[in-house]
N, C-alpha and C positions, 0 to 999 in steps of 0.2 A: 367741383372741378378739381382735378389734381394740380398740385403745385408745379409750376414751370420755371426753370432756371435758364437764363440766357447769358452767354458769353459775349463780350464785345466783338470777338472774331466772327460771330454770326451776323453782326449788324449789317454789313455790306450786302450780303445776300438777301436778308429780310427787307432792307431798305429798298433794294431794286424791286422786290416783289410788291412792296407797298406802293412804289411809284407806278408800276404797271397796273395794279388794281385801281389806283386813283385815276389813272388815265382812262381806264375802261369805264369806271363809274362816272367820273367827272363831277365837279362841284355842281350843286343844284342852283347856285346863285352867286352873285357878287356879294361882298360883305359891306354892310353899312356900319357906321360907328357914330355914337354920340354919348353924352353923359347925362346923368340925373343926380340929384342930391336927396338924401334920405335922412330923416331925423332919428337919432338914437335915444330911446327913452331911458336908458341906463346912465349914459354919460351926459346926456343933454346936448350932445354935439350934432351938427349936420355933417355927413360924410359923403364923399363922392362915390359914384358907382359908374363904371365904364360899361357900355352896352354895345355888343356886336349882334347883328341880325341880318337876315337875308334881304337883299335889295336888288333891283334891276338897274340902279344907277351905276354909272361908270366909275371905277375906282381910280385913285391917284395916291401917290406917296403922302403919308401924314407922319410928321415927326412930333413926338410927345415927350415932355419931361415926366419925371416920376409923379409930379403933382397933377398930371393930366393936362397941363397947359401946353399949347402948341409952341414949337420952336420957331421963332421969327427970323432966324439967320439963314444964309444960303445953305442949300442941301449939303454941300461938301462939309460944312462945319457942323450942321445938325447931326450928321451921321456919327460924329465922334462921341456925342454924349446924350443923344436923344434916341428914343425907341421908334423905329421905323415900321409902319404898317401900310400895306396897300389896301385902302378902304375908300368907301364913298362917305366922306364926312357929312353928317346930317342928311344923308340920302333917305328918301322915303322907303318904308318897308315894302317888300314885295307882297303880292297877293298870296294868300294861303294860310294854313294853320301851322303854328310852330310849337315845339316844346320849349321849356325854359330850364336852363341850367345855371345855378348860382355857383361861382368859383370862389372859394375862401382860401386866401393866402396864409402863409406861416407867420410867425412872430417877426415883426419888423419889416414885413413885406409891403407890397403895393398892389393896386388893381392890375398892373401890367405884368406881374410875375408869370402869368400863365396865358399871355396874349395869343401865343401860337395855337394853343388848345381852343381858346375862345373863337378864333377865326375859323378853325376847322369845324367847330360846332355850327357856327353861323352859316358857313358855306353849305352845310348839309341839313339846313332846315330848323335850326334852333336859335332862340335868343339866348345869348350868354351874358350874364350879369356878374361883374367882378368888382367888389367894393375895395376901397382902401379902408380897412377896419379902423375905427377910432383908437388912438393909442391910450391905453390905461396908464395908471400910475407907475407900472412896472414894465413899460415898453411892450405892452400887449403880450405879456407872458403869463400873468397871474392876476388874481383878484376878481371881484364881481364883474368888472368891466370886460373880462374875458369869459369866465364861466357862465355868466348870465348874458352879458352883452352880445357876444359873438352870435350865439344861436338866435337871439331875438333880432339881431340885425339882418340875418338871413330871412327871417319871416317878414320883416319890414320891407326888404327888397322885393320879395314876392308880391306883397301888397302893392308896392309902388309900381311894379311892372304891370300888374293887373289893372291898376287905375290909370295907366298911361293912355292918353287919347289915341295914339297911333298904334302902339304895340299891344295894348291890353286886349282889344277885340280879337287879335290874331293868336293869342296864346291859349293852348289847350289846357284846361284846368287839371286834367288828370295825367299830364306828361311833365312832371316837375322833378328835377334831379339836383344833386349837389356834388361838387368835387371839392376835396379839401386836402391841402398839403400841410404836414406837420401839425401845428396848432389848428390849422384849417381842417385837419382830419378829426381833431377833437370836436370841432364845430359840426362837421357832417354827422358824426356819430350821435351827438346830442340831439340834433333836429330829427334824426332818424329813429329816435326812441330810446336811447340808452340814457338813463338818469345819471347825471354826473355826481360824483362824490369827490371833490377836490382833495380832501384830506387823505384819500387813498394814495396820493403821491408821497405824502410824508411817511406813511407806513412802508411803501415800497423802498424808499431811500434808507430807512432804518434797517431793512432786511437785506439790501443788496449793496454792499460796499464797493462792488466792482463797477457800478453805474455812476462813476464820478462825474462825468461831463454833464449828463442830463440833470443830475441832482444838484449840481452847482450852478446850472444855467440861470442867469438873472440875479444871482447873488442873494445876500441876506434879505433885501427888500422883497424879493419874490417869495422866499420862504415864509416871511412874516405875513404877506398877503394871503398865501395859501392856507397857513395855519389859522388866519382870522376869518376865512370864508365860512359862512354858515350853510344852512341847507339851501341847495339850489332849487328854485321852483321848477315846475314842469315847463320845459322848453321844447318839447317835441312839437313838430309841425306835421300833422297827418297828410298835408298836401305833398310832402316829399316822398317819392315812390321808388327811388333808386339812388345809390351813392357810389362815388369812386374815392378811394383813399390812397394818398401818395405819401409814403413814409410817415404815417400818422402818429400822433401822440395819443396813445391808448390808455395811459396810466390813471387819468382822473375818473376811471370807471371800475366798479367791482366786476367780478366774473358774472354775477347774476344780472347786473345792469346790461352788460354786453349781449347776454342771451336774449334780451328783450328787443333787439333789433331784428325785424322780420322782413325788411325790404331787401331786394337784391343788392349785392355789394361786389365791386371789383376792387381788389386790394393789390397795390404795388409796394414792394419792399426793395431797399437798396442794400446789396450784400455788404458794402463797406461803409454803411451808415454808422458813424460813431456818436451820434446824438440821440436818435431814437433807435436804440439797438434792436436788431431784428428779433432776438430771442425774447425780449420783454414787451415788444409792441406788435409787430406784424404776425409773428408765429402765434402769439397768444390770441390775437384776433382770428387767425385762420382756424384755431381750435374752437372758438366760442361763437363765432358768427353763424348765421343760418346756413342751411345746406345750399341755398341758392347764392353761393359766393364763388368768386374766381380769384385765384391767388397767383401772383407772378413775382418771383424774386429776380431782380435784374443784377446779374453778376458784374462786378467791377464798379457799380454805381455808388456814389456817395449821397448823403442826405439832400444836398442841394442840386443834384443832377436832374431833379424833376422840375426845377425852375428854368424858364426859358432864358436864352443867352442874353448877354449885356452888350451894349455898344462899347467901343474901344476904351474910352476914358472911364466910363462907369464900371467897367469890369475891374479896373485897377482899384477903384474906391469900394467896390462890393466885397472885396476880401474873399473869404472862403465861399460865399454864395456864388461867386463867379468862377470858382475852380472846381475841377473834378479830379478824382484819383488818376494817377498816371495811366495813360493809354486808353482812357474812357472817352467815347465819342457822344457828347451830349446831344448834338444835332441829330444824329442817327436815332438815338433813343426817342426823341420827340417826334420824329417823322413816323415812327412805328406806333408809339404810344397814343398819339393824338388820334390816329385812325382807329385804333383799338377801342378807345373810349367812345368815339362817335358810334362805332358798331355796338358797343355794350348798351348805350342808351337807346339805340334803334331797336335792339332786341327786347329790352326790359321795360321801356315806357310805352 
């Protein structure tokens, strides 16, 4: 598919079209929500996984902290610092057969970073499973807890959903996908079949003195952890049959490794991304990934524009993760992008 570029000025028109299309199609179900915990064999930790899924139960506002704990204060106060979702908490799954999409956040993120996408997927017949990845020694940036841990965690999540008494029997084993943002993009590529070579990052930074922000991210501890990483074992999961990448970190892979990805890919890049620069990440992926790939460059977007919005007080604390380049409409992007990702998985799984 040819590259497509979007200007923020086109967002209103496209948003209206998306709303009309959504109204015509209508969601297939209400959205249920609950959590499960999974054991990570690399770090030894148990980590939480948020689950969204189709249900017939009536939804109600649910306010969650970043820890996934419910806010016990009045709604007026919860809205200031907790994430609000209209879901049926602990509702029983609807009848039917569902696909499964695992959503992997970027460094320092949480299970709620892409909650809007998760709800869109669940409303249209998928189980969406989003972990808060265990933090490694270097804030989930580098080291074996990332290069090995993250892909293995995705596989453990798939296992756990399959084993779940209520959801497992409803999940179709051949309809498994992964969405990844930033280091979550690394995760998606690794489980989709690209063998990681973390030291490729060091070689990149030696050759490209202009990539200062990416190469300094995480500081000396991250560089030491990357240099100390050995050979990464096989972390591919053949059950994963399609992936979506959002401003992905593509540098821990050689060109030959990226050519080994054979599943369908939808790739989003942010034109004003100053962390995973388009020319070193998305453009390289667009050249090397299989022919069955779709590539969109979102004009005016920044690296964190792909993360869902924050409540008022958390937006202040989130820093750059809560900000966009001047004039960019994050909400409009998500309204379009979430519908596009649902459509991609409908077509490819």
